[in-house]
C-alpha positions in Angstrom: 3.5 4.7 21.8 0.6 3.5 23.1 -1.5 6.4 20.6 -4.6 6.0 18.9 -6.8 8.3 17.1 -10.7 7.6 17.3 -12.3 10.7 16.1 -11.1 13.6 14.0 -11.6 16.9 13.2 -10.6 18.2 9.1 -10.3 22.0 8.7 -11.4 23.4 5.4 -14.4 21.5 3.7 -12.9 22.5 0.1 -12.0 19.1 -2.0 -8.9 18.7 -0.7 -10.7 18.8 2.6 -14.3 17.1 1.8 -11.9 14.1 0.5 -9.9 13.4 3.7 -12.5 13.6 5.8 -14.5 11.2 3.2 -11.2 8.8 3.6 -11.6 8.7 6.9 -14.9 7.5 7.7 -14.4 5.0 5.0 -11.6 3.4 7.1 -14.2 4.0 10.3 -13.1 7.1 12.2 -15.8 9.6 12.4 -14.7 12.4 12.0 -15.9 16.6 12.5 -15.9 18.7 9.1 -15.4 22.6 9.9 -15.4 25.9 8.0 -15.9 30.1 8.2 -19.1 30.8 8.3 -20.1 33.0 5.7 -20.6 36.7 5.9 -23.3 37.6 3.2 -26.7 35.6 3.1 -27.8 34.1 -0.3 -30.5 35.1 -2.5 -32.6 31.7 -1.6 -31.9 32.8 2.2 -32.8 36.3 2.2 -35.9 35.0 0.3 -36.3 32.6 4.0 -35.9 35.6 6.1 -32.7 33.7 7.5 -29.9 35.9 9.3 -26.3 35.6 9.5 -27.1 34.2 12.9 -29.4 31.1 11.1 -27.8 27.8 12.6 -27.9 26.7 8.5 -26.2 29.7 7.5 -23.8 28.8 9.3 -22.9 26.0 8.3 -23.8 27.1 5.0 -20.3 26.8 3.5 -19.1 23.0 4.9 -23.4 21.1 4.2 -22.8 22.0 0.3 -19.3 20.6 0.8 -20.7 17.3 2.3 -23.7 17.7 -0.6 -21.2 17.5 -2.9 -19.4 14.4 -1.9 -22.7 12.3 -2.7 -22.6 13.4 -6.2 -18.4 13.7 -7.3 -17.1 11.0 -9.8 -15.0 9.9 -9.1 -16.5 8.6 -5.5 -14.8 10.2 -2.2 -17.1 7.3 0.0 -17.0 3.9 -0.8 -20.7 3.4 0.9 -23.1 7.0 0.8 -24.1 5.5 4.5 -20.3 6.4 5.4 -21.2 10.0 5.0 -23.1 9.5 8.7 -20.1 9.9 10.4 -19.5 13.5 9.2 -20.3 15.6 11.3 -20.4 19.6 10.0 -19.9 22.6 11.8 -18.0 25.8 12.0 -14.8 27.5 13.3 -16.7 30.3 15.5 -19.4 27.6 16.8 -17.9 25.1 17.0 -13.8 25.1 17.4 -14.8 24.2 21.1 -15.1 20.4 20.0 -11.2 20.4 18.6 -10.8 19.3 22.3 -12.4 15.6 22.1 -10.3 14.9 19.3 -7.2 12.6 18.0 -5.8 14.2 14.8 -6.3 17.2 13.3 -6.0 18.0 9.6 -5.5 21.5 8.4 -6.5 21.7 5.1 -7.6 25.7 4.5 -6.1 28.2 1.4 -2.2 28.0 0.8 -1.1 31.6 2.7 1.0 31.1 5.2 -0.7 33.8 7.2 -4.1 32.2 7.5 -2.3 28.7 8.2 -0.6 30.2 10.9 -4.2 32.5 12.3 -6.0 28.7 12.0 -2.9 27.4 14.3 -3.3 30.0 16.7 -6.9 28.9 17.4 -6.1 25.2 17.3 -3.6 25.3 19.9 -6.3 26.9 21.9 -8.7 24.5 22.4 -7.0 21.0 21.2 -6.3 18.4 24.4 -2.6 18.1 24.5 -0.9 14.7 23.6 -3.3 15.5 20.0 -2.0 15.6 16.6 -2.1 18.4 14.7 -1.0 18.4 11.0 -0.9 20.4 8.0 -2.1 18.7 4.4 0.3 21.8 2.2 1.5 21.3 -0.5 4.4 23.3 -0.2 4.4 25.7 2.0 7.5 25.2 4.7 5.7 23.2 7.8 8.1 24.3 10.1 7.1 28.1 9.9 3.3 27.1 10.5 4.5 26.1 13.9 6.4 29.2 14.9 4.5 31.2 18.1 3.1 27.6 19.0 3.3 25.5 22.5 5.9 22.9 22.9 3.4 20.6 22.8 2.0 21.5 19.8 5.4 21.3 18.0 6.0 17.8 19.4 3.0 16.7 18.3 2.9 18.6 14.6 3.8 17.8 11.5 2.4 17.7 7.6 0.5 14.7 6.2 -0.3 16.0 2.2 -2.9 13.7 0.6 -2.6 13.7 -3.3 -6.1 13.9 -4.6 -8.4 12.2 -4.8 -7.4 11.1 -1.2 -9.5 7.2 -1.4 -8.2 6.1 -4.7 -4.5 8.2 -4.8 -1.9 5.8 -2.8 0.9 8.7 -1.5 0.9 10.3 1.3 3.8 12.4 1.9 4.5 12.6 5.4 7.0 15.6 6.9 8.4 16.4 10.2 9.6 19.6 11.6 12.5 20.3 13.2 10.8 20.0 16.7 8.2 16.6 16.0 8.8 14.4 18.5 9.9 10.8 16.6 7.4 8.6 18.5 4.6 10.2 16.3 6.5 10.5 13.7 6.5 6.4 13.7 3.1 6.2 15.0 1.3 8.3 11.9 3.8 6.0 9.3 2.6 3.0 11.3 -0.9 5.4 11.1 -0.9 6.0 7.6 -0.4 2.5 6.4 -2.0 0.4 8.6 -5.4 1.9 9.2 -5.5 4.6 6.4 -4.4 1.9 3.6 -1.7 4.1 2.2 1.8 4.0 0.5 3.6 6.3 3.2 7.0 8.3 2.2 8.6 10.6 4.6 9.4 14.4 3.2 11.6 16.5 4.3 10.5 20.6 4.8 11.5 21.8 0.7 8.9 23.3 -2.0 6.5 21.0 -2.6 8.0 18.3 -0.8 9.3 15.2 -3.2 6.5 14.8 -6.0 5.2 17.6 -6.7 8.8 18.9 -7.2 9.8 16.4 -9.1 6.5 15.3 -11.2 5.7 18.9 -11.6 9.4 19.6 -12.8 9.2 16.8 -15.3 5.4 18.4 -16.5 7.1 22.0 -17.3 10.3 20.1 -18.8 7.6 18.6 -21.4 5.7 21.5 -22.5 9.1 23.2 -23.0 10.8 21.0 -25.2 7.0 20.2 -27.0 6.9 24.5 -27.5 10.6 24.6 -28.0 10.5 22.0 -31.3 7.1 21.6 -32.3 5.3 19.2 -31.0 1.0 19.0 -30.4 -0.4 18.5 -26.9 -1.8 15.3 -28.9 1.3 14.1 -30.1 2.5 14.6 -27.0 0.0 12.1 -25.0 0.2 9.6 -27.1 4.0 8.9 -26.1 3.9 10.0 -22.5 1.4 7.5 -21.5 1.6 3.0 -21.1 4.5 3.0 -23.1 6.8 4.6 -21.4 5.4 3.3 -17.5 2.6 6.3 -17.2 -1.3 6.7 -16.5 -3.5 6.5 -19.2 -3.8 10.8 -19.3 -0.2 11.1 -19.7 0.7 14.6 -20.0 -1.7 16.9 -20.6 -5.1 15.3 -20.3 -4.0 14.4 -16.3 -3.1 18.2 -16.5 -6.8 19.2 -17.2 -7.4 16.7 -14.1 -5.5 18.1 -12.1 -6.8 21.8 -13.3 -4.4 24.2 -14.9 -5.0 26.9 -12.0 -3.3 24.3 -9.4 -1.1 23.6 -11.3 -0.3 26.6 -11.9 0.0 27.1 -7.8 2.1 24.3 -7.5 4.4 25.6 -10.5 4.4 29.2 -9.3 5.6 27.9 -6.1 8.9 26.3 -6.5 9.7 29.0 -9.2 9.7 31.8 -6.0 11.8 29.5 -4.0 14.2 28.3 -6.2 17.1 30.5 -8.2 19.7 29.6 -11.7 18.0 27.4 -14.3 15.8 25.4 -12.0 13.8 28.8 -11.6 13.5 29.3 -15.6 11.7 25.2 -15.7 9.0 26.7 -13.3 8.5 29.4 -15.2 4.6 29.5 -16.6 4.3 29.6 -21.0 2.5 32.5 -22.0 -0.2 30.2 -23.6 -0.8 28.8 -20.5 -1.2 32.0 -18.3 -3.9 32.8 -21.0 -5.7 29.5 -20.8 -5.6 30.0 -16.7 -7.1 33.9 -18.1 -9.9 32.4 -20.1 -11.1 29.8 -17.8 -10.0 26.6 -19.7 -8.7 25.0 -16.6 -9.3 21.6 -17.9 -12.3 19.1 -16.7 -13.7 21.1 -14.3 -14.4 23.8 -16.4 -15.9 22.1 -19.3 -12.4 22.9 -21.4 -8.5 23.0 -21.2 -6.0 21.3 -23.3 -8.4 18.6 -24.3 -12.4 19.7 -25.5 -15.0 16.8 -26.3 -17.7 18.7 -28.8 -20.8 16.6 -30.4 -20.1 15.7 -34.0 -22.9 13.0 -36.2 -24.4 12.0 -32.5 -20.7 11.4 -31.4 -18.4 12.4 -28.7 -14.8 13.2 -30.6 -12.4 14.8 -27.9 -10.3 17.6 -29.6 -6.8 18.6 -29.2 -6.1 22.2 -28.2 -3.6 24.0 -30.9 -1.0 26.1 -28.1 0.0 28.7 -30.6 -3.4 29.8 -32.3 -5.6 28.2 -29.0 -8.3 26.8 -31.2 -9.5 23.1 -30.1 -8.1 20.9 -33.7 -8.8 17.3 -33.9 -6.6 15.5 -31.9 -2.6 13.8 -33.6 -0.7 10.6 -32.6 2.6 10.8 -33.3 3.7 7.7 -35.0 7.0 6.7 -35.9 8.9 3.4 -35.8 10.6 3.9 -32.7 6.7 3.9 -31.2 6.0 1.2 -33.5 8.8 -1.2 -32.3 8.6 -0.7 -28.7 5.0 -1.5 -28.8 5.7 -4.7 -29.8 8.2 -5.1 -26.8 6.8 -7.6 -23.9 8.9 -5.7 -21.1 9.0 -2.2 -19.6 12.9 -2.4 -19.7 12.6 -3.8 -23.6 10.1 -0.9 -24.2 11.8 2.0 -23.2 15.5 1.3 -24.7 13.8 1.1 -27.6 11.8 4.4 -27.0 15.4 6.0 -25.8 17.8 5.1 -27.6 16.4 6.0 -31.4 18.5 8.5 -32.2 16.8 10.3 -35.0 13.2 9.7 -34.2 10.8 12.1 -34.0 9.1 10.5 -30.8 12.9 8.7 -29.5 14.4 12.2 -29.7 11.6 14.2 -28.0 11.1 11.1 -25.1 15.0 11.1 -24.4 15.2 14.8 -23.7 12.7 15.0 -21.1 13.6 11.6 -19.0 17.1 12.6 -19.3 16.6 15.8 -16.9 13.9 14.0 -15.1 16.6 11.7 -13.5 19.9 14.5 -13.7 16.9 16.4 -11.5 15.8 13.3 -8.8 20.1 12.7 -8.9 20.5 16.1 -7.8 18.0 16.3 -5.7 19.0 13.8 -3.8 19.5 14.5 0.0 17.5 17.3 -0.3 13.8 16.0 -0.7 14.9 13.0 0.4 16.8 10.7 2.8 17.4 7.4 -0.1 16.3 7.0 -3.5 13.4 4.8 -2.9 11.3 7.7 -1.0 11.7 9.6 -4.8 10.3 6.4 -6.4 7.7 5.0 -4.3 6.5 9.1 -4.6 6.4 9.0 -7.8 4.6 5.8 -8.1 2.1 5.9 -5.5 1.5 10.5 -6.1 1.8 10.0 -10.0 1.2 6.8 -11.6 4.1 6.0 -12.7 4.9 2.1 -13.3 8.7 3.2 -12.6 10.7 5.7 -10.0 13.0 7.7 -11.8 15.9 5.7 -10.3 14.3 2.4 -11.1 13.8 4.3 -14.9 17.8 4.8 -14.6 18.3 0.9 -13.9 16.0 -0.3 -16.9 17.4 2.0 -19.3 21.1 1.1 -18.3 22.7 3.6 -15.9 26.3 3.4 -17.7 24.6 4.1 -21.7 22.5 6.7 -20.2 25.2 8.9 -18.2 27.2 8.1 -20.8 24.9 10.5 -23.5 24.1 12.7 -21.1 27.7 14.1 -20.2 28.1 13.7 -24.6 25.6 16.1 -24.6 26.8 18.2 -22.3 24.6 17.6 -19.5 25.9 18.4 -16.0 26.3 14.7 -14.0 26.3 14.9 -10.3 29.4 14.0 -8.7 27.3 11.4 -6.8 26.7 9.0 -9.4 30.8 9.4 -11.4 31.3 8.3 -8.0 29.7 4.9 -8.3 30.3 3.9 -11.3 33.5 4.5 -10.9 33.6 2.1 -8.3 31.8 -0.5 -10.2 28.2 -0.3 -9.5 26.3 0.3 -12.4 22.5 -0.1 -10.8 20.7 1.4 -7.7 18.5 -1.6 -6.6 19.8 -5.5 -7.1 17.8 -8.5 -5.9 19.0 -11.4 -3.2 17.4 -14.0 -3.1 13.8 -11.9 -2.8 15.6 -9.4 -0.7 15.7 -5.7 -2.3 18.9 -3.7 -1.9 18.9 0.2 -3.1 22.7 2.0 -3.1 23.0 4.4 0.0 26.1 6.5 0.3 28.7 4.0 -1.4 26.6 0.6 -0.4 23.9 -1.2 -1.4 21.2 -0.9 1.7 18.2 -3.9 2.1 14.8 -2.6 1.6 12.8 -2.8 4.7 9.1 -3.3 4.0 6.0 -3.6 6.1 5.7 -7.1 7.3 2.1 -7.3 6.7 3.4 -6.7 2.6 3.3 -10.0 1.4 5.0 -9.7 -2.2 4.6 -12.5 -4.6 7.0 -11.7 -7.1 10.0 -11.8 -4.1 8.2 -14.3 -2.6 8.2 -16.6 -5.2 12.4 -15.5 -6.0 12.9 -16.5 -2.4 10.3 -19.5 -2.2 10.0 -21.1 -5.5 6.8 -22.4 -7.1 5.6 -25.5 -6.0 2.9 -26.4 -9.5 2.5 -23.8 -12.2 1.4 -24.2 -15.7 0.0 -21.4 -18.6 -2.7 -20.2 -16.8 -1.7 -20.3 -12.6 0.4 -21.2 -10.1 0.9 -22.7 -6.5 3.1 -20.6 -4.0 3.8 -21.7 -0.7 3.5 -19.0 1.5 4.0 -20.0 4.5 2.7 -20.8 8.0 1.4 -23.7 6.3 -1.4 -21.6 3.7 -0.4 -22.4 0.1 -2.0 -19.3 -2.4 -3.5 -20.1 -5.7 -1.8 -17.4 -8.6 -3.9 -16.8 -11.5 -1.2 -15.6 -14.1 -3.0 -16.1 -17.4 -3.6 -12.8 -20.0 -5.5 -10.6 -17.9 -6.3 -13.4 -15.1 -9.1 -14.9 -17.9 -10.0 -18.3 -16.3 -9.6 -21.3 -19.0 -9.0 -25.3 -18.5 -5.1 -24.0 -16.9 -6.7 -22.7 -14.4 -9.5 -25.3 -14.1 -7.3 -27.9 -13.9 -4.8 -26.2 -11.2 -7.7 -25.1 -8.7 -8.4 -29.1 -8.6 -4.5 -29.4 -8.6 -3.9 -27.1 -5.8 -7.0 -28.2 -3.6 -6.0 -32.2 -3.3 -1.7 -30.7 -3.0 -3.7 -28.8 0.1 -5.4 -31.0 1.8 -2.7 -33.3 1.7 -0.5 -30.9 3.0 -1.3 -27.4 4.1 -3.6 -25.6 6.3 -5.8 -23.8 4.1 -5.4 -22.5 0.7 -6.1 -18.0 -0.6 -6.5 -17.7 -3.9 -5.0 -13.9 -4.8 -2.7 -12.4 -6.6 -1.2 -9.4 -8.1 -2.3 -8.3 -11.1 -3.6 -5.4 -12.6 -7.5 -6.5 -11.6 -8.5 -9.8 -9.3 -9.8 -11.8 -12.2 -12.0 -10.3 -15.3 -14.0 -13.5 -15.8 -13.5 -16.5 -18.6 -11.5 -16.7 -21.6 -14.2 -15.2 -23.7 -11.9 -15.3 -26.7 -11.7 -19.0 -26.5 -15.6 -19.0 -25.4 -17.0 -17.6 -29.3 -14.5 -19.2 -31.4 -16.1 -22.7 -30.2 -19.8 -21.8 -30.5 -18.6 -20.4 -34.1 -17.1 -23.7 -34.4 -20.0 -25.1 -33.9 -18.5 -26.9 -30.4 -20.5 -27.3 -27.8 -19.5 -30.6 -26.6 -16.4 -29.4 -25.4 -17.7 -25.2 -24.4 -20.4 -28.1 -22.6 -17.2 -29.9 -21.4 -15.4 -26.4 -19.9 -18.3 -25.2 -18.4 -18.8 -29.1 -16.7 -15.3 -28.7 -15.4 -16.0 -25.2 -14.5 -18.6 -25.6 -11.9 -16.8 -29.3 -10.8 -14.2 -27.1 -9.5 -16.1 -24.7 -7.8 -18.3 -26.7 -6.0 -14.9 -28.8 -4.6 -13.7 -25.8 -3.3 -16.7 -24.9 -1.8 -16.8 -28.3 0.1 -13.1 -28.6 0.2 -11.9 -30.4 3.1 -9.4 -27.4 4.1 -10.6 -22.8 4.3 -10.3 -21.2 1.5 -10.5 -17.7 1.6 -10.2 -15.3 -1.3 -9.1 -12.0 -1.6 -10.2 -10.3 -4.3 -9.3 -6.5 -5.2 -9.9 -4.1 -8.4 -12.5 -6.4 -11.7 -13.9 -9.1 -10.0 -16.6 -9.7 -12.5 -18.3 -12.9 -14.2 -16.1 -16.3 -13.2 -14.1 -14.1 -11.0 -17.0 -13.2 -8.8 -17.9 -17.0 -9.4 -14.6 -18.1 -8.0 -15.2 -15.7 -4.5 -18.8 -16.6 -4.3 -18.4 -20.2 -2.6 -15.2 -20.0 -1.0 -15.3 -19.9 2.5 -14.7 -16.6 3.1 -14.1 -13.6 1.0 -10.7 -10.7 2.4 -11.7 -8.3 -0.4 -9.8 -5.4 -1.0 -11.8 -1.9 -0.1 -11.6 -0.5 -4.0 -13.2 -4.6 -5.0 -15.4 -4.0 -8.1 -17.4 -7.0 -8.3 -19.8 -7.9 -9.9 -22.0 -11.5 -12.1 -21.8 -9.3 -15.9 -23.0 -11.9 -17.7 -25.4 -10.9 -18.4 -23.4 -7.8 -21.0 -22.6 -10.6 -23.4 -25.5 -11.9 -24.1 -25.0 -14.9 -21.7 -25.9 -15.4 -17.5 -23.2 -16.8 -15.2 -22.3 -20.4 -16.6 -20.4 -21.7 -13.5 -22.5 -21.4 -10.4 -23.0 -17.6 -9.9 -26.0 -17.4 -10.1 -26.8 -20.4 -8.0 -23.8 -19.1 -5.3 -25.0 -15.2 -5.4 -28.1 -15.8 -4.3 -27.2 -19.1 -1.4 -25.4 -15.8 -0.8 -28.6 -13.8 0.3 -30.4 -16.7 1.3 -27.2 -16.9 4.1 -27.8 -13.1 5.2 -31.0 -13.2 6.9 -31.5 -14.2 9.9 -31.9 -17.5 11.2 -35.7 -18.4 12.6 -37.5 -15.6 11.5 -40.0 -16.1 8.1 -38.7 -13.8 5.0 -39.9 -14.0 1.3 -37.6 -16.3 -0.7 -39.3 -14.2 -3.6 -38.1 -10.5 -2.6 -34.9 -12.9 -2.1 -34.9 -15.0 -5.5 -36.3 -10.7 -7.3 -32.6 -8.8 -6.2 -30.3 -11.8 -7.6 -32.2 -11.3 -10.7 -32.4 -7.5 -10.9 -28.5 -7.1 -10.2 -27.8 -10.4 -12.5 -29.7 -8.8 -15.1 -29.2 -5.5 -14.7 -24.9 -6.4 -14.7 -24.8 -4.4 -11.3 -21.2 -3.9 -10.0 -19.7 -2.6 -6.7 -18.0 -0.1 -6.7 -15.7 -0.2 -3.9 -15.3 -3.1 -1.0 -18.4 -1.7 0.6 -20.2 -1.6 -1.7 -19.8 -5.4 -2.4 -21.4 -5.7 1.5 -23.7 -4.0 0.2 -25.1 -5.9 -3.1 -24.9 -9.0 -1.1 -21.2 -10.3 -2.6 -19.5 -10.1 1.1 -21.2 -10.8 4.7 -20.3 -11.1 8.3 -17.9 -13.6 7.5 -15.9 -11.6 5.3 -13.9 -8.9 5.6 -12.5 -5.6 4.1 -8.3 -4.6 3.6 -7.7 -0.7 3.3 -4.3 -1.3 2.0 -4.5 -3.6 -0.9 -0.4 -4.6 -0.3 -1.6 -5.7 3.0 -4.4 -8.1 1.2 -2.7 -11.5 1.0 -1.4 -11.1 4.7 -5.0 -10.8 5.5 -6.4 -13.3 4.1 -3.7 -15.5 4.9 -4.3 -15.1 8.4 -8.1 -15.7 7.8 -7.0 -18.9 6.4 -5.5 -19.2 9.8 -8.2 -18.6 11.9 -10.4 -21.1 9.8 -8.0 -23.9 10.5 -6.8 -23.1 14.2 -10.5 -23.0 15.3 -11.6 -26.0 14.0 -12.6 -25.4 10.6 -14.7 -28.4 9.6 -16.9 -27.9 5.6 -19.6 -26.7 5.3 -22.5 -29.2 4.9 -24.6 -30.1 1.9 -28.2 -28.3 2.2 -30.4 -28.7 -0.4 -32.0 -25.4 -1.9 -35.4 -23.6 -1.5 -36.7 -22.2 -4.8 -39.5 -20.2 -5.9 -40.8 -22.4 -9.1 -43.1 -21.4 -11.8 -44.8 -19.0 -9.7 -41.9 -16.6 -9.2 -40.6 -17.2 -12.6 -43.4 -16.0 -13.7 -42.7 -12.5 -11.6 -39.5 -12.0 -11.7 -39.7 -11.9 -15.5 -43.1 -9.1 -15.5 -40.3 -6.9 -14.2 -38.2 -8.0 -17.3 -41.5 -8.0 -20.0 -42.3 -4.1 -18.5 -38.8 -2.6 -19.1 -39.2 -4.3 -22.4 -42.6 -3.1 -23.4 -41.1 0.5 -22.4 -38.1 0.4 -25.0 -35.5 -0.2 -22.1 -34.7 -3.4 -23.2 -34.3 -5.3 -26.9 -35.9 -9.1 -28.1 -32.7 -10.4 -26.8 -32.6 -9.0 -23.7 -35.7 -10.6 -22.7 -34.5 -13.7 -24.1 -31.6 -14.1 -21.9 -34.0 -13.0 -19.0 -36.5 -15.5 -19.3 -33.6 -17.8 -19.3 -32.3 -16.7 -16.1 -35.3 -16.3 -14.1 -35.8 -19.9 -14.9 -32.7 -20.8 -13.3 -32.9 -18.9 -10.3 -36.7 -19.9 -10.1 -35.8 -23.9 -10.0 -37.7 -24.5 -13.4 -41.1 -25.7 -13.3 -41.7 -25.9 -9.6 -44.1 -25.6 -7.6 -42.8 -21.7 -4.8 -40.9 -23.4 -1.6 -39.7 -27.0 -3.6 -36.1 -28.0 -1.3 -33.8 -28.5 -5.0 -30.2 -30.4 -4.9 -26.9 -27.5 -5.8 -26.4 -30.1 -9.0 -29.9 -29.7 -9.8 -29.9 -26.0 -10.3 -25.9 -25.9 -11.9 -27.6 -28.3 -14.5 -30.1 -26.4 -15.4 -27.5 -23.1 -15.7 -25.5 -25.2 -18.0 -28.2 -25.7 -20.0 -29.6 -22.1 -20.0 -25.9 -21.4 -20.5 -25.6 -23.1 -23.8 -28.7 -22.3 -25.5 -27.6 -18.7 -25.2 -24.1 -19.5 -26.4 -25.3 -20.9 -29.7 -28.3 -17.1 -30.5 -26.3 -15.3 -32.8 -27.4 -12.5 -31.2 -25.3 -13.4 -27.9 -22.4 -14.3 -30.4 -22.2 -10.7 -31.2 -22.6 -9.3 -28.2 -19.3 -11.2 -27.3 -17.7 -9.8 -30.8 -18.5 -6.8 -30.0 -17.0 -6.9 -26.1 -13.8 -8.3 -27.1 -13.2 -5.7 -29.8 -15.3 -2.6 -28.4 -14.3 -3.0 -24.4 -18.1 -1.9 -24.2 -21.6 -3.7 -24.1 -23.7 -4.2 -27.4 -27.0 -3.4 -26.9 -28.8 -5.4 -30.2 
């Protein structure tokens, strides 16, 4: 199907509508955002003499929504510049512009008659063949299209984004009985490849997949808490990461979502189902009272938790749902919880937590987990065609590490069903049939391929060709080289991949040695190398604990050796005879950024948080980061044009001294960590594939290693200029004495020492200055205090 989406309209500019518009412009789609015309003037408008016909009044609602995009946290825009792609209008003056777009997304109030009225207008003005969708979270998409033209119905479907649209991966696509197969296939591909989403096809049922099961699980949790006298804090302490769920667990998640939103979603199911299921979705009295009081969560300043000041520090209190007063937060500590935290795999954690009968935490978790697993099994076929859609929806929409059927495999299907039956719970017949035929797991792996149980047989899971899953790849093809910190993998098409897998992917001697070894192997037998992984973050920096331990033992010769080897590895990477592409994502800090900067190209994820942050632990970059970041800024300047060398040095000095970190791939480009030969992948699952293609392209277009050139520096004059800014901050009380000492070292390195302005120096000269400064700082007591504090508290110390 030769269809393209080059321009879009979002109708409705509330939090969700504006968030969707922001996501569209983040991926480069110009978007018109429309809303209703206000029916009354504000006091400010009256004072200015405006009328209801004044253009700024008529677009007030949508203009205010656009302005809020700059203030919201987390930020909906990957770059503030993207907002220029959002134009605004209203449903009366600008409705005819619907004829100029390829995709129209409705995001108005969740009320069927209002949506039908909007679609009547859309049908009148849209061009034939344009796609129309609703972001409804649960209203029937079939009913919305009643009475519309045939072409409208053919091109209409549900596209349910999860909030916030930039960050949550799930996109539920809900076709109607009239949706064209070609339109459905196009939107699935577009959702993955352009919007960067994990797309799941859902059926037109109340709340679709993720909200149906997720809301059920939350309601079961609330009811079990009330029934057996657990506190809100106790529940959150055992329903987060220890069971493979987000840190926000249960009630902090509700505070983020908003109690009013949650109640609306729960009521939507409650009104449309019968029997025992209806009872589960009944909102308890204390939550109704909270809603009436306006205790909605983060957006109202209090909800299930409340932050208060006590003795000049902030503490978080939990709500006592019986008295509706805020009390000290509690945690549930039992033998099962303690044992589970010592286990290394989620499967073992879950088995430990769920099967310790008589343990207060274990009993609670079993009582909320078993109903959700059974509910998911009962809904199979009703809300989705196969188990993978349900599992993916819960992972991508609610941040579960394992979906319901994956969790069932993790805790043991036979054992759990046996216990469910002993307790008198109703088990769907298809599960009994499955066990009778000797099938005891929903998933099985075969040579890196994933198969899932479906109607009495296993079907192979088909993935997008752009998704290279490293664990599955290694199961099929093995590993070429490996040590405790990294592995070298053949990822096909004569490209190798260097994967970090140390704790937090922190760089130590093991990774440094593997960089050297990998480059040698690639130069002998491959077209190029990709440096990437699929951990939680790309790399959080050097092994800080190891460096601190050596410093405290006065092993400075050992530290110098490690730093020198890291510098040599980065120089070897930079001038390697075959191309090297770095594929950063998530936290790419300190040494992680230093690995990327000398690469021939960077293929970054849209969510890349890159920065040279060593200043925060009392150091400056030691692996060549100062030099490479400075050179990268010089290389961004147009050739043949005189430039202000001091301005470049000042900019680099400020970003390193302030430990600035990009908040996206776009911002990494604006900050100078990426340049025009680098690129950004919107879908993180496609990152390795995209980096691989970039490495192939470099090789196939006759790659030659960069020629080593001398670097112009600002010298002693520039050193004084950089230091002036740092001294101003110090005198103003914004920088400590130790901050100033670190700034002196950084300025000296960037300036190239005591030379004349404009002197050209060799890279090794700058590396030697950098290493010397790094070693002198690490011997400082206050730097060691900062390092210790970061390791223990996870945040910088100002001393």
